[in-house]
C-alpha positions in Angstrom: 84.1 -7.0 -37.4 80.8 -5.6 -35.9 78.8 -7.9 -38.2 80.9 -10.9 -37.3 80.5 -10.3 -33.6 76.7 -9.9 -34.1 76.5 -13.2 -35.9 78.5 -15.0 -33.2 76.2 -13.6 -30.5 73.1 -14.6 -32.5 74.5 -18.1 -32.9 75.0 -18.5 -29.2 71.6 -17.1 -28.5 70.0 -19.6 -30.8 71.9 -22.5 -29.1 70.8 -21.3 -25.7 67.2 -21.1 -26.9 67.4 -24.7 -28.3 69.0 -26.0 -25.1 66.3 -24.3 -23.0 63.6 -25.8 -25.2 65.1 -29.2 -24.8 65.4 -28.9 -21.1 61.8 -27.7 -20.7 60.6 -30.6 -22.9 62.6 -33.1 -20.8 61.3 -31.7 -17.6 57.7 -31.8 -18.9 58.1 -35.4 -20.0 59.6 -36.4 -16.7 56.7 -34.8 -14.8 54.2 -36.5 -17.1 56.0 -39.8 -16.5 55.9 -39.3 -12.8 52.2 -38.4 -12.9 51.4 -41.6 -14.9 53.4 -43.8 -12.6 51.1 -45.9 -10.3 51.1 -46.4 -7.4 53.3 -43.8 -5.8 51.5 -43.6 -2.4 49.5 -45.7 0.1 46.3 -47.4 -1.1 43.3 -47.5 1.2 41.1 -50.6 1.4 37.7 -50.2 3.0 36.0 -53.2 4.6 32.3 -52.6 5.2 32.0 -54.6 8.4 33.6 -54.5 11.9 36.8 -56.3 12.7 36.8 -60.0 13.6 35.0 -61.8 10.8 36.5 -63.5 7.8 35.6 -60.6 5.5 38.0 -58.6 7.7 40.6 -61.3 8.2 40.9 -62.1 4.5 42.2 -58.7 3.3 44.3 -58.3 6.5 46.1 -61.5 5.6 46.4 -60.7 1.9 47.3 -57.0 1.8 50.8 -57.3 3.5 51.9 -59.5 0.6 50.2 -57.3 -1.9 52.0 -54.3 -0.4 55.3 -55.9 -1.2 54.2 -56.7 -4.7 53.1 -53.1 -5.4 55.8 -51.4 -3.4 53.5 -49.1 -1.4 51.7 -49.3 2.0 48.1 -50.6 2.1 45.9 -49.4 4.9 42.6 -51.1 5.9 39.7 -49.1 7.2 36.7 -50.8 8.8 33.5 -48.9 8.0 30.5 -51.0 9.3 26.9 -49.8 9.3 23.6 -50.4 7.4 24.5 -53.9 6.2 27.7 -52.6 4.6 25.9 -49.7 2.8 28.1 -47.0 4.4 31.4 -48.6 3.2 30.0 -49.3 -0.3 28.7 -45.8 -0.7 32.0 -44.2 0.4 33.9 -46.2 -2.2 31.3 -45.5 -4.9 31.8 -41.8 -4.4 35.6 -41.9 -4.1 38.0 -40.5 -6.6 38.5 -43.2 -9.4 42.3 -43.0 -9.2 43.0 -46.5 -8.0 44.0 -45.4 -4.5 40.6 -46.3 -2.8 39.4 -49.9 -3.0 36.6 -51.9 -1.4 36.9 -55.5 -0.1 33.3 -56.8 -0.1 31.3 -59.9 -0.6 28.5 -60.8 -3.0 25.6 -61.5 -2.8 25.5 -59.2 0.3 26.3 -56.0 -1.6 23.6 -56.8 -4.1 21.1 -57.4 -1.4 21.7 -53.9 -0.2 20.1 -52.7 -3.4 17.0 -54.8 -2.7 16.6 -53.9 0.9 17.6 -50.2 1.0 17.6 -47.1 -1.2 21.3 -47.0 -2.4 23.5 -44.6 -4.3 25.5 -47.5 -5.7 24.9 -50.5 -7.9 27.2 -53.4 -7.2 27.6 -54.3 -10.9 28.6 -50.6 -11.5 31.8 -50.8 -9.4 35.1 -51.4 -11.3 35.8 -55.1 -10.7 39.4 -55.6 -9.9 40.0 -59.1 -8.4 38.0 -61.9 -6.7 40.0 -63.6 -4.0 38.0 -66.0 -1.8 34.9 -68.2 -1.7 33.3 -68.9 1.7 30.5 -71.1 2.9 28.1 -70.3 5.7 27.5 -72.4 8.9 24.7 -72.6 11.5 26.0 -72.7 15.1 24.5 -73.1 18.5 25.8 -73.0 22.1 27.1 -76.5 23.1 24.8 -76.5 26.2 21.7 -76.6 24.0 21.4 -78.9 21.0 23.7 -81.6 19.7 22.2 -82.2 16.2 20.3 -80.4 13.5 17.3 -82.6 14.1 17.2 -81.7 17.8 17.5 -78.0 16.9 14.8 -78.1 14.2 12.3 -79.8 16.6 12.4 -76.7 18.8 12.9 -74.2 15.9 9.7 -75.4 14.2 7.6 -74.9 17.3 8.6 -71.4 18.4 10.7 -68.5 17.0 14.4 -68.6 18.0 16.7 -65.6 18.0 19.2 -65.9 15.1 22.3 -63.8 14.9 23.5 -62.6 11.5 26.4 -60.3 10.6 24.1 -57.8 8.9 20.7 -57.6 7.0 21.0 -59.0 3.5 24.2 -60.8 4.2 24.8 -64.3 2.8 24.2 -65.6 6.3 20.8 -63.9 6.3 20.0 -65.4 2.9 20.9 -68.9 4.1 18.7 -68.3 7.2 15.7 -67.3 5.1 16.2 -70.4 2.9 16.2 -72.5 6.1 12.9 -70.8 7.2 11.4 -71.4 3.8 12.6 -75.0 3.2 13.0 -76.4 6.7 10.0 -74.7 8.5 12.2 -72.9 11.0 10.8 -69.9 12.9 13.3 -67.1 13.6 13.6 -63.6 14.9 16.7 -62.2 13.1 19.1 -60.1 15.1 21.5 -58.2 12.9 25.0 -57.1 14.0 27.9 -55.2 12.3 30.1 -58.2 11.8 30.6 -61.9 12.5 32.8 -61.3 15.6 30.0 -59.6 17.5 27.5 -62.3 16.5 29.8 -65.1 17.7 30.5 -63.4 21.0 26.8 -63.0 21.6 26.1 -66.6 20.9 29.0 -67.8 23.1 27.5 -65.6 25.9 24.1 -67.3 25.4 22.4 -64.0 24.2 21.3 -65.8 21.0 19.7 -69.2 20.3 21.7 -69.7 17.1 23.9 -67.9 14.6 24.8 -68.1 10.9 28.2 -66.8 9.9 31.0 -67.8 7.5 32.9 -71.0 8.3 36.2 -69.2 8.6 34.8 -66.8 11.2 33.7 -69.6 13.4 36.9 -71.6 13.5 38.5 -70.5 16.7 35.4 -70.6 19.0 34.4 -74.0 17.6 37.9 -75.3 18.2 37.8 -73.9 21.8 34.5 -75.9 22.4 32.5 -72.7 23.0 30.2 -73.2 19.9 28.8 -76.2 18.2 28.3 -76.3 14.4 25.1 -78.1 13.2 24.9 -77.4 9.5 27.2 -76.1 6.8 25.5 -74.4 3.8 27.4 -76.1 0.9 26.8 -78.7 -1.8 29.4 -81.0 -0.3 31.9 -81.3 2.5 33.3 -77.9 3.6 37.1 -77.6 3.7 36.9 -75.8 7.1 34.4 -78.1 8.7 34.5 -81.3 6.6 32.7 -83.4 9.3 29.7 -81.1 9.7 26.7 -82.2 7.6 25.5 -80.2 4.6 21.8 -80.0 3.5 21.7 -82.7 0.9 23.4 -85.1 3.3 20.5 -84.6 5.7 17.9 -84.9 3.0 17.2 -81.1 2.8 16.3 -79.6 -0.6 17.8 -76.1 -0.5 19.4 -73.6 -2.9 22.9 -73.0 -1.6 24.6 -69.6 -1.8 28.3 -69.1 -1.0 30.0 -65.7 -0.5 32.4 -64.6 -3.2 34.7 -61.9 -1.9 37.2 -59.6 -3.6 38.3 -56.1 -4.5 36.4 -53.5 -6.4 37.2 -49.8 -7.2 34.9 -46.8 -7.8 33.1 -46.6 -11.2 35.2 -45.5 -14.1 38.6 -46.1 -12.4 41.4 -45.6 -14.8 41.8 -48.8 -16.8 45.6 -48.8 -16.8 45.7 -48.5 -13.0 43.1 -51.3 -12.7 45.3 -53.5 -14.8 48.3 -52.8 -12.6 46.2 -53.7 -9.5 44.7 -56.8 -11.1 48.1 -58.2 -12.2 49.6 -57.5 -8.7 46.8 -59.2 -7.0 47.0 -62.2 -9.2 50.7 -62.5 -8.6 50.1 -62.1 -4.8 47.4 -64.8 -4.9 49.9 -67.2 -6.4 52.6 -66.4 -3.9 53.5 -69.7 -2.1 54.1 -67.9 1.2 50.7 -66.3 1.1 49.1 -69.6 0.0 50.7 -71.3 3.0 49.2 -68.6 5.3 45.8 -69.1 3.7 46.0 -72.9 3.9 46.8 -72.8 7.6 43.7 -70.7 8.2 41.6 -72.7 5.8 40.8 -69.8 3.5 39.6 -71.0 0.1 41.5 -68.9 -2.4 39.6 -68.8 -5.7 41.4 -66.1 -7.9 39.1 -64.3 -10.4 40.5 -61.7 -12.7 38.4 -58.5 -13.1 36.2 -59.6 -16.0 35.5 -63.0 -14.5 34.7 -61.4 -11.2 32.2 -59.2 -12.9 30.6 -62.2 -14.6 30.2 -63.9 -11.2 28.5 -60.7 -9.9 26.0 -60.8 -12.8 25.2 -64.5 -12.0 24.5 -63.6 -8.4 21.9 -61.1 -9.5 20.0 -63.8 -11.3 20.3 -66.3 -8.4 19.1 -63.7 -5.9 15.8 -63.2 -7.6 14.3 -66.3 -6.0 15.1 -64.9 -2.5 13.5 -61.4 -2.9 10.1 -62.6 -1.9 11.5 -64.2 1.3 13.0 -60.9 2.4 9.7 -59.1 1.9 7.9 -61.7 4.1 10.4 -61.6 7.0 
């Protein structure tokens, strides 16, 4: 009887051990699954310019729809300064876990590398998704010039104060191309975003400004600013009636801003894939596209690899402008 009782106790002890092992294994698997799930908390998107310009308005319009796709909150943080260098550096050094992203534009981020000593390299970011393409436009106060010819007549005789969102921005590059190709003279006044530039021009604190076409819409519509030249190869969708260089007989290399989302270097590939697929789905959302159409944002979706290729192309195109930056 004693042996039989011992065997029974041993049997139950073994069963308990097996059940305990299974329970621990299940709990470990559940924890691992929860750890691998992404995203489970809010995502932060850093914008390296001050509020008000299109580089700020684009993600503010896009991320509410993206938030619904991903099922988590998305918080935007404006971090202007040093031509965008501060925001770029912060994301470069962030944890590559997919919870910190940068919304930026090329070629401006690349120009930071040419103008300043930087800790980052634009091509070294993890490219997630390209969203928009935007042209630049030259504007003046309506009390001054009515046409580009009238403006150039003065701009070729004496330096005029030209407002740009930041040093090395696409606006700045277009301005330098105008100096080089059109014989303009300019004293460049950098700001921390398009909104500040436009306010200064409307207040007659500048002679002209070059910003993205989307940024200028409201003040032009209100009659407070006058567009003279759009930097594009053909009619711009925001300002289709404003002349472009070739229409006026100007021979200029045109650069448009390509904007989108990147993550810190070496961000986990599986999380990048989740973000990329969610952004592509959101960029095709009819409700978002209607929103973008009403504001004349040109949505040009680029998956991560294609966005990276576009960045590499911009490096090559920018080489011809490096000398202009050194001379200004």
